[in-house]
N, CA, C and O atoms as CSV, one atom per row, in Angstrom:
chain,resi,resn,atom,element,x,y,z
A,1,UNK,N,N,95.253,79.811,-23.482
A,1,UNK,CA,C,94.787,78.456,-23.487
A,1,UNK,C,C,93.667,78.306,-22.454
A,1,UNK,O,O,93.749,78.834,-21.345
A,2,UNK,N,N,92.646,77.593,-22.835
A,2,UNK,CA,C,91.509,77.388,-21.956
A,2,UNK,C,C,91.762,76.195,-21.061
A,2,UNK,O,O,92.207,75.137,-21.507
A,3,UNK,N,N,91.473,76.387,-19.809
A,3,UNK,CA,C,91.622,75.276,-18.875
A,3,UNK,C,C,90.266,74.622,-18.656
A,3,UNK,O,O,89.250,75.304,-18.520
A,4,UNK,N,N,90.258,73.288,-18.624
A,4,UNK,CA,C,88.969,72.610,-18.421
A,4,UNK,C,C,88.449,72.866,-17.005
A,4,UNK,O,O,89.185,72.770,-16.023
A,5,UNK,N,N,87.195,73.184,-16.937
A,5,UNK,CA,C,86.548,73.402,-15.647
A,5,UNK,C,C,85.484,72.331,-15.452
A,5,UNK,O,O,84.813,71.913,-16.395
A,6,UNK,N,N,85.357,71.920,-14.263
A,6,UNK,CA,C,84.321,70.942,-13.985
A,6,UNK,C,C,83.145,71.647,-13.328
A,6,UNK,O,O,83.303,72.416,-12.380
A,7,UNK,N,N,82.017,71.376,-13.832
A,7,UNK,CA,C,80.785,71.916,-13.273
A,7,UNK,C,C,79.991,70.789,-12.638
A,7,UNK,O,O,78.931,70.396,-13.126
A,8,UNK,N,N,80.517,70.290,-11.564
A,8,UNK,CA,C,79.865,69.187,-10.871
A,8,UNK,C,C,79.122,69.755,-9.675
A,8,UNK,O,O,79.694,70.440,-8.827
A,9,UNK,N,N,77.842,69.455,-9.632
A,9,UNK,CA,C,77.013,69.905,-8.525
A,9,UNK,C,C,76.491,68.667,-7.820
A,9,UNK,O,O,75.873,67.801,-8.440
A,10,UNK,N,N,76.738,68.591,-6.550
A,10,UNK,CA,C,76.266,67.440,-5.778
A,10,UNK,C,C,74.831,67.688,-5.334
A,10,UNK,O,O,74.546,68.634,-4.599
A,11,UNK,N,N,73.939,66.826,-5.793
A,11,UNK,CA,C,72.546,66.913,-5.382
A,11,UNK,C,C,72.284,65.937,-4.253
A,11,UNK,O,O,72.883,64.864,-4.181
A,12,UNK,N,N,71.391,66.325,-3.386
A,12,UNK,CA,C,71.012,65.445,-2.294
A,12,UNK,C,C,70.194,64.297,-2.876
A,12,UNK,O,O,69.218,64.544,-3.584
A,13,UNK,N,N,70.565,63.051,-2.597
A,13,UNK,CA,C,69.801,61.932,-3.154
A,13,UNK,C,C,68.387,61.904,-2.584
A,13,UNK,O,O,68.160,62.219,-1.415
A,14,UNK,N,N,67.457,61.525,-3.428
A,14,UNK,CA,C,66.069,61.426,-2.983
A,14,UNK,C,C,65.888,60.184,-2.136
A,14,UNK,O,O,66.525,59.155,-2.359
A,15,UNK,N,N,65.019,60.304,-1.176
A,15,UNK,CA,C,64.692,59.124,-0.389
A,15,UNK,C,C,63.690,58.295,-1.174
A,15,UNK,O,O,62.785,58.831,-1.814
A,16,UNK,N,N,63.860,57.022,-1.117
A,16,UNK,CA,C,62.987,56.129,-1.871
A,16,UNK,C,C,61.585,56.133,-1.271
A,16,UNK,O,O,61.419,56.230,-0.055
A,17,UNK,N,N,60.595,56.028,-2.126
A,17,UNK,CA,C,59.212,55.937,-1.666
A,17,UNK,C,C,59.039,54.605,-0.955
A,17,UNK,O,O,59.459,53.559,-1.450
A,18,UNK,N,N,58.423,54.662,0.196
A,18,UNK,CA,C,58.279,53.447,0.998
A,18,UNK,C,C,57.436,52.393,0.279
A,18,UNK,O,O,57.785,51.212,0.267
A,19,UNK,N,N,56.338,52.822,-0.314
A,19,UNK,CA,C,55.447,51.876,-0.969
A,19,UNK,C,C,54.914,52.515,-2.243
A,19,UNK,O,O,54.260,53.557,-2.200
A,20,UNK,N,N,55.192,51.895,-3.355
A,20,UNK,CA,C,54.632,52.352,-4.618
A,20,UNK,C,C,53.129,52.099,-4.572
A,20,UNK,O,O,52.704,51.084,-4.020
A,21,UNK,N,N,52.305,52.996,-5.139
A,21,UNK,CA,C,50.855,52.782,-5.079
A,21,UNK,C,C,50.401,51.429,-5.608
A,21,UNK,O,O,49.449,50.854,-5.079
A,22,UNK,N,N,51.057,50.909,-6.639
A,22,UNK,CA,C,50.647,49.613,-7.181
A,22,UNK,C,C,50.912,48.497,-6.178
A,22,UNK,O,O,50.048,47.646,-5.962
A,23,UNK,N,N,52.094,48.487,-5.561
A,23,UNK,CA,C,52.386,47.431,-4.590
A,23,UNK,C,C,51.542,47.606,-3.328
A,23,UNK,O,O,51.177,46.620,-2.687
A,24,UNK,N,N,51.235,48.839,-2.971
A,24,UNK,CA,C,50.375,49.096,-1.822
A,24,UNK,C,C,48.993,48.502,-2.067
A,24,UNK,O,O,48.439,47.836,-1.192
A,25,UNK,N,N,48.447,48.733,-3.224
A,25,UNK,CA,C,47.130,48.200,-3.558
A,25,UNK,C,C,47.150,46.672,-3.603
A,25,UNK,O,O,46.208,46.027,-3.144
A,26,UNK,N,N,48.217,46.091,-4.154
A,26,UNK,CA,C,48.326,44.635,-4.205
A,26,UNK,C,C,48.357,44.032,-2.808
A,26,UNK,O,O,47.727,43.005,-2.558
A,27,UNK,N,N,49.087,44.666,-1.900
A,27,UNK,CA,C,49.162,44.155,-0.525
A,27,UNK,C,C,47.813,44.244,0.180
A,27,UNK,O,O,47.428,43.327,0.906
A,28,UNK,N,N,47.099,45.340,-0.029
A,28,UNK,CA,C,45.798,45.515,0.617
A,28,UNK,C,C,44.783,44.528,0.050
A,28,UNK,O,O,44.012,43.932,0.803
A,29,UNK,N,N,44.775,44.354,-1.264
A,29,UNK,CA,C,43.818,43.437,-1.878
A,29,UNK,C,C,44.100,41.992,-1.479
A,29,UNK,O,O,43.170,41.195,-1.353
A,30,UNK,N,N,45.369,41.643,-1.278
A,30,UNK,CA,C,45.712,40.281,-0.871
A,30,UNK,C,C,45.329,40.013,0.587
A,30,UNK,O,O,44.865,38.921,0.918
A,31,UNK,N,N,45.522,41.007,1.455
A,31,UNK,CA,C,45.243,40.825,2.876
A,31,UNK,C,C,43.832,41.253,3.276
A,31,UNK,O,O,43.311,40.791,4.292
A,32,UNK,N,N,43.215,42.125,2.495
A,32,UNK,CA,C,41.904,42.655,2.833
A,32,UNK,C,C,41.990,44.021,3.466
A,32,UNK,O,O,41.175,44.895,3.168
A,33,UNK,N,N,42.977,44.227,4.349
A,33,UNK,CA,C,43.179,45.537,4.972
A,33,UNK,C,C,44.623,45.651,5.446
A,33,UNK,O,O,45.343,44.658,5.553
A,34,UNK,N,N,45.025,46.879,5.725
A,34,UNK,CA,C,46.393,47.159,6.152
A,34,UNK,C,C,46.342,48.320,7.129
A,34,UNK,O,O,45.690,49.328,6.858
A,35,UNK,N,N,47.021,48.194,8.264
A,35,UNK,CA,C,47.091,49.277,9.248
A,35,UNK,C,C,48.300,50.149,8.969
A,35,UNK,O,O,49.360,49.656,8.582
A,36,UNK,N,N,48.129,51.460,9.169
A,36,UNK,CA,C,49.222,52.415,8.979
A,36,UNK,C,C,49.446,53.193,10.262
A,36,UNK,O,O,48.497,53.586,10.940
A,37,UNK,N,N,50.718,53.411,10.588
A,37,UNK,CA,C,51.067,54.243,11.735
A,37,UNK,C,C,50.698,55.691,11.443
A,37,UNK,O,O,50.515,56.068,10.286
A,38,UNK,N,N,50.590,56.484,12.472
A,38,UNK,CA,C,50.227,57.892,12.316
A,38,UNK,C,C,51.302,58.676,11.569
A,38,UNK,O,O,50.982,59.658,10.901
A,39,UNK,N,N,52.571,58.268,11.665
A,39,UNK,CA,C,53.651,59.034,11.053
A,39,UNK,C,C,54.052,58.550,9.656
A,39,UNK,O,O,55.039,59.041,9.108
A,40,UNK,N,N,53.330,57.620,9.077
A,40,UNK,CA,C,53.658,57.078,7.752
A,40,UNK,C,C,53.013,57.935,6.660
A,40,UNK,O,O,52.054,57.515,6.012
A,41,UNK,N,N,53.545,59.127,6.467
A,41,UNK,CA,C,52.945,60.100,5.552
A,41,UNK,C,C,53.111,59.711,4.088
A,41,UNK,O,O,52.238,60.026,3.279
A,42,UNK,N,N,54.186,59.045,3.724
A,42,UNK,CA,C,54.396,58.656,2.329
A,42,UNK,C,C,53.334,57.660,1.877
A,42,UNK,O,O,52.767,57.800,0.794
A,43,UNK,N,N,53.070,56.668,2.698
A,43,UNK,CA,C,52.058,55.676,2.342
A,43,UNK,C,C,50.665,56.290,2.378
A,43,UNK,O,O,49.816,55.947,1.555
A,44,UNK,N,N,50.426,57.184,3.312
A,44,UNK,CA,C,49.127,57.846,3.391
A,44,UNK,C,C,48.876,58.706,2.152
A,44,UNK,O,O,47.751,58.764,1.656
A,45,UNK,N,N,49.906,59.366,1.655
A,45,UNK,CA,C,49.756,60.178,0.450
A,45,UNK,C,C,49.389,59.309,-0.749
A,45,UNK,O,O,48.530,59.683,-1.547
A,46,UNK,N,N,50.032,58.155,-0.877
A,46,UNK,CA,C,49.686,57.228,-1.957
A,46,UNK,C,C,48.258,56.710,-1.765
A,46,UNK,O,O,47.524,56.537,-2.738
A,47,UNK,N,N,47.868,56.465,-0.524
A,47,UNK,CA,C,46.520,55.972,-0.244
A,47,UNK,C,C,45.457,57.005,-0.598
A,47,UNK,O,O,44.372,56.645,-1.054
A,48,UNK,N,N,45.761,58.287,-0.391
A,48,UNK,CA,C,44.818,59.341,-0.765
A,48,UNK,C,C,44.526,59.312,-2.260
A,48,UNK,O,O,43.380,59.470,-2.680
A,49,UNK,N,N,45.568,59.109,-3.055
A,49,UNK,CA,C,45.392,59.037,-4.505
A,49,UNK,C,C,44.535,57.828,-4.880
A,49,UNK,O,O,43.642,57.934,-5.721
A,50,UNK,N,N,44.805,56.685,-4.260
A,50,UNK,CA,C,44.044,55.477,-4.558
A,50,UNK,C,C,42.600,55.574,-4.075
A,50,UNK,O,O,41.697,55.009,-4.691
A,51,UNK,N,N,42.384,56.292,-2.970
A,51,UNK,CA,C,41.021,56.507,-2.494
A,51,UNK,C,C,40.243,57.394,-3.471
A,51,UNK,O,O,39.066,57.148,-3.735
A,52,UNK,N,N,40.897,58.413,-4.001
A,52,UNK,CA,C,40.239,59.305,-4.960
A,52,UNK,C,C,39.810,58.558,-6.216
A,52,UNK,O,O,38.817,58.916,-6.849
A,53,UNK,N,N,40.559,57.524,-6.574
A,53,UNK,CA,C,40.219,56.718,-7.745
A,53,UNK,C,C,39.216,55.613,-7.425
A,53,UNK,O,O,38.741,54.928,-8.330
A,54,UNK,N,N,38.891,55.435,-6.146
A,54,UNK,CA,C,37.914,54.438,-5.737
A,54,UNK,C,C,38.481,53.058,-5.482
A,54,UNK,O,O,37.726,52.089,-5.405
A,55,UNK,N,N,39.814,52.945,-5.346
A,55,UNK,CA,C,40.443,51.645,-5.141
A,55,UNK,C,C,40.612,51.266,-3.679
A,55,UNK,O,O,40.881,50.103,-3.379
A,56,UNK,N,N,40.460,52.219,-2.758
A,56,UNK,CA,C,40.673,51.961,-1.332
A,56,UNK,C,C,39.588,52.607,-0.487
A,56,UNK,O,O,38.949,53.576,-0.897
A,57,UNK,N,N,39.394,52.048,0.703
A,57,UNK,CA,C,38.571,52.658,1.742
A,57,UNK,C,C,39.526,53.020,2.869
A,57,UNK,O,O,40.305,52.180,3.320
A,58,UNK,N,N,39.468,54.258,3.321
A,58,UNK,CA,C,40.336,54.715,4.411
A,58,UNK,C,C,39.485,54.909,5.656
A,58,UNK,O,O,38.449,55.573,5.625
A,59,UNK,N,N,39.950,54.309,6.762
A,59,UNK,CA,C,39.300,54.483,8.050
A,59,UNK,C,C,40.313,55.049,9.033
A,59,UNK,O,O,41.451,54.587,9.109
A,60,UNK,N,N,39.887,56.046,9.774
A,60,UNK,CA,C,40.700,56.648,10.828
A,60,UNK,C,C,40.468,55.832,12.094
A,60,UNK,O,O,39.327,55.499,12.414
A,61,UNK,N,N,41.533,55.509,12.814
A,61,UNK,CA,C,41.402,54.782,14.075
A,61,UNK,C,C,41.370,55.817,15.196
A,61,UNK,O,O,42.347,56.529,15.429
A,62,UNK,N,N,40.243,55.888,15.879
A,62,UNK,CA,C,40.057,56.878,16.938
A,62,UNK,C,C,40.793,56.460,18.209
A,62,UNK,O,O,41.311,55.346,18.285
A,63,UNK,N,N,40.843,57.338,19.198
A,63,UNK,CA,C,41.583,57.083,20.441
A,63,UNK,C,C,41.069,55.860,21.185
A,63,UNK,O,O,41.844,55.187,21.865
A,64,UNK,N,N,39.775,55.555,21.072
A,64,UNK,CA,C,39.234,54.385,21.759
A,64,UNK,C,C,39.360,53.106,20.935
A,64,UNK,O,O,38.890,52.050,21.359
A,65,UNK,N,N,39.996,53.190,19.752
A,65,UNK,CA,C,40.252,52.014,18.933
A,65,UNK,C,C,39.187,51.721,17.894
A,65,UNK,O,O,39.318,50.767,17.128
A,66,UNK,N,N,38.147,52.516,17.856
A,66,UNK,CA,C,37.089,52.287,16.874
A,66,UNK,C,C,37.446,52.958,15.553
A,66,UNK,O,O,38.004,54.056,15.544
A,67,UNK,N,N,37.129,52.307,14.444
A,67,UNK,CA,C,37.407,52.921,13.146
A,67,UNK,C,C,36.277,53.850,12.717
A,67,UNK,O,O,35.108,53.605,13.016
A,68,UNK,N,N,36.642,54.917,12.013
A,68,UNK,CA,C,35.662,55.836,11.447
A,68,UNK,C,C,36.018,56.027,9.981
A,68,UNK,O,O,37.121,56.464,9.654
A,69,UNK,N,N,35.082,55.699,9.103
A,69,UNK,CA,C,35.329,55.793,7.668
A,69,UNK,C,C,35.468,57.257,7.250
A,69,UNK,O,O,34.653,58.107,7.609
A,70,UNK,N,N,36.527,57.524,6.479
A,70,UNK,CA,C,36.797,58.879,6.023
A,70,UNK,C,C,36.341,59.059,4.583
A,70,UNK,O,O,36.586,58.213,3.723
A,71,UNK,N,N,35.679,60.171,4.344
A,71,UNK,CA,C,35.295,60.515,2.979
A,71,UNK,C,C,36.501,61.123,2.287
A,71,UNK,O,O,37.519,61.390,2.925
A,72,UNK,N,N,36.392,61.340,0.992
A,72,UNK,CA,C,37.534,61.834,0.220
A,72,UNK,C,C,38.085,63.149,0.739
A,72,UNK,O,O,39.305,63.307,0.788
A,73,UNK,N,N,37.266,64.076,1.119
A,73,UNK,CA,C,37.743,65.370,1.608
A,73,UNK,C,C,38.242,65.347,3.036
A,73,UNK,O,O,39.009,66.224,3.432
A,74,UNK,N,N,37.829,64.373,3.813
A,74,UNK,CA,C,38.199,64.313,5.232
A,74,UNK,C,C,39.568,63.707,5.481
A,74,UNK,O,O,40.180,63.974,6.515
A,75,UNK,N,N,40.054,62.910,4.567
A,75,UNK,CA,C,41.274,62.144,4.810
A,75,UNK,C,C,42.491,63.041,5.015
A,75,UNK,O,O,43.351,62.719,5.835
A,76,UNK,N,N,42.585,64.138,4.305
A,76,UNK,CA,C,43.754,65.025,4.465
A,76,UNK,C,C,43.833,65.642,5.853
A,76,UNK,O,O,44.930,65.912,6.344
A,77,UNK,N,N,42.686,65.872,6.498
A,77,UNK,CA,C,42.692,66.457,7.839
A,77,UNK,C,C,43.015,65.425,8.912
A,77,UNK,O,O,43.282,65.799,10.054
A,78,UNK,N,N,42.999,64.150,8.580
A,78,UNK,CA,C,43.243,63.087,9.564
A,78,UNK,C,C,44.611,62.441,9.381
A,78,UNK,O,O,44.792,61.277,9.739
A,79,UNK,N,N,45.570,63.169,8.835
A,79,UNK,CA,C,46.900,62.597,8.585
A,79,UNK,C,C,47.673,62.324,9.878
A,79,UNK,O,O,48.647,61.573,9.853
A,80,UNK,N,N,47.270,62.906,10.993
A,80,UNK,CA,C,48.004,62.725,12.251
A,80,UNK,C,C,47.485,61.547,13.081
A,80,UNK,O,O,47.967,61.328,14.193
A,81,UNK,N,N,46.529,60.795,12.576
A,81,UNK,CA,C,45.967,59.650,13.284
A,81,UNK,C,C,46.320,58.362,12.559
A,81,UNK,O,O,46.597,58.397,11.360
A,82,UNK,N,N,46.320,57.229,13.245
A,82,UNK,CA,C,46.530,55.945,12.547
A,82,UNK,C,C,45.354,55.658,11.610
A,82,UNK,O,O,44.224,56.079,11.856
A,83,UNK,N,N,45.651,54.934,10.538
A,83,UNK,CA,C,44.635,54.590,9.540
A,83,UNK,C,C,44.581,53.090,9.340
A,83,UNK,O,O,45.525,52.360,9.642
A,84,UNK,N,N,43.444,52.656,8.822
A,84,UNK,CA,C,43.329,51.300,8.290
A,84,UNK,C,C,42.852,51.442,6.853
A,84,UNK,O,O,41.820,52.058,6.585
A,85,UNK,N,N,43.613,50.866,5.939
A,85,UNK,CA,C,43.259,50.873,4.527
A,85,UNK,C,C,42.615,49.540,4.207
A,85,UNK,O,O,43.145,48.490,4.568
A,86,UNK,N,N,41.478,49.573,3.534
A,86,UNK,CA,C,40.754,48.342,3.230
A,86,UNK,C,C,40.368,48.282,1.768
A,86,UNK,O,O,40.260,49.292,1.074
A,87,UNK,N,N,40.169,47.061,1.339
A,87,UNK,CA,C,39.672,46.821,-0.014
A,87,UNK,C,C,38.204,47.228,-0.046
A,87,UNK,O,O,37.454,46.867,0.860
A,88,UNK,N,N,37.777,47.965,-1.058
A,88,UNK,CA,C,36.366,48.361,-1.117
A,88,UNK,C,C,35.456,47.159,-1.347
A,88,UNK,O,O,35.896,46.091,-1.773
A,89,UNK,N,N,34.197,47.362,-1.058
A,89,UNK,CA,C,33.207,46.297,-1.211
A,89,UNK,C,C,32.640,46.337,-2.620
A,89,UNK,O,O,31.553,46.869,-2.846
A,90,UNK,N,N,33.381,45.771,-3.566
A,90,UNK,CA,C,32.869,45.708,-4.930
A,90,UNK,C,C,31.652,44.799,-4.966
A,90,UNK,O,O,30.677,45.081,-5.662
A,91,UNK,N,N,31.710,43.729,-4.228
A,91,UNK,CA,C,30.558,42.840,-4.076
A,91,UNK,C,C,30.678,42.197,-2.705
A,91,UNK,O,O,31.524,41.329,-2.491
A,92,UNK,N,N,29.848,42.614,-1.799
A,92,UNK,CA,C,29.902,42.030,-0.466
A,92,UNK,C,C,30.343,43.007,0.596
A,92,UNK,O,O,29.814,44.114,0.701
A,93,UNK,N,N,31.320,42.587,1.386
A,93,UNK,CA,C,31.738,43.304,2.580
A,93,UNK,C,C,33.091,43.984,2.373
A,93,UNK,O,O,33.947,43.466,1.654
A,94,UNK,N,N,33.281,45.144,3.003
A,94,UNK,CA,C,34.554,45.872,2.928
A,94,UNK,C,C,35.640,45.043,3.609
A,94,UNK,O,O,35.415,44.466,4.673
A,95,UNK,N,N,36.819,44.989,2.987
A,95,UNK,CA,C,37.976,44.346,3.593
A,95,UNK,C,C,38.092,42.855,3.381
A,95,UNK,O,O,38.931,42.214,4.015
A,96,UNK,N,N,37.279,42.279,2.511
A,96,UNK,CA,C,37.390,40.851,2.243
A,96,UNK,C,C,38.537,40.661,1.253
A,96,UNK,O,O,38.505,41.231,0.162
A,97,UNK,N,N,39.556,39.863,1.616
A,97,UNK,CA,C,40.723,39.732,0.743
A,97,UNK,C,C,40.426,38.970,-0.546
A,97,UNK,O,O,39.477,38.189,-0.621
A,98,UNK,N,N,41.252,39.212,-1.551
A,98,UNK,CA,C,41.159,38.442,-2.790
A,98,UNK,C,C,41.574,37.012,-2.505
A,98,UNK,O,O,42.350,36.756,-1.584
A,99,UNK,N,N,41.069,36.098,-3.279
A,99,UNK,CA,C,41.480,34.702,-3.165
A,99,UNK,C,C,40.777,33.953,-2.061
A,99,UNK,O,O,41.113,32.802,-1.783
A,100,UNK,N,N,39.812,34.579,-1.428
A,100,UNK,CA,C,39.081,33.858,-0.391
A,100,UNK,C,C,38.195,32.817,-1.071
A,100,UNK,O,O,37.581,33.092,-2.101
A,101,UNK,N,N,38.137,31.659,-0.506
A,101,UNK,CA,C,37.390,30.553,-1.105
A,101,UNK,C,C,35.910,30.904,-1.227
A,101,UNK,O,O,35.299,31.423,-0.293
A,102,UNK,N,N,35.362,30.619,-2.366
A,102,UNK,CA,C,33.937,30.877,-2.567
A,102,UNK,C,C,33.140,29.680,-2.070
A,102,UNK,O,O,33.616,28.546,-2.127
A,103,UNK,N,N,31.928,29.928,-1.583
A,103,UNK,CA,C,31.129,28.804,-1.086
A,103,UNK,C,C,30.781,27.844,-2.195
A,103,UNK,O,O,30.400,28.258,-3.290
A,104,UNK,N,N,30.910,26.575,-1.920
A,104,UNK,CA,C,30.659,25.551,-2.932
A,104,UNK,C,C,29.239,25.071,-2.911
A,104,UNK,O,O,28.867,24.207,-3.705
């Protein structure tokens, strides 16, 4: 007689992504810009993808507090520094939030 065997394997649960790229983009477009800590690698990875598609501008915050705009190839080397993510300048200035009142 065959005895039933259980083949149960416990997998380690995945950690949830801190910010989905769509919600990240919505937050940046609503506020104009968003600051990221140096250790927020999950959000930075999503930001790299959005930058490659042209939806974000990434600036590295230097030690003296000044921002330096990162090109697409430079962003991966600056993962250990704080970043500021901004809405691109589709018309006008970088970092201008959506919904800002237009001049009458």
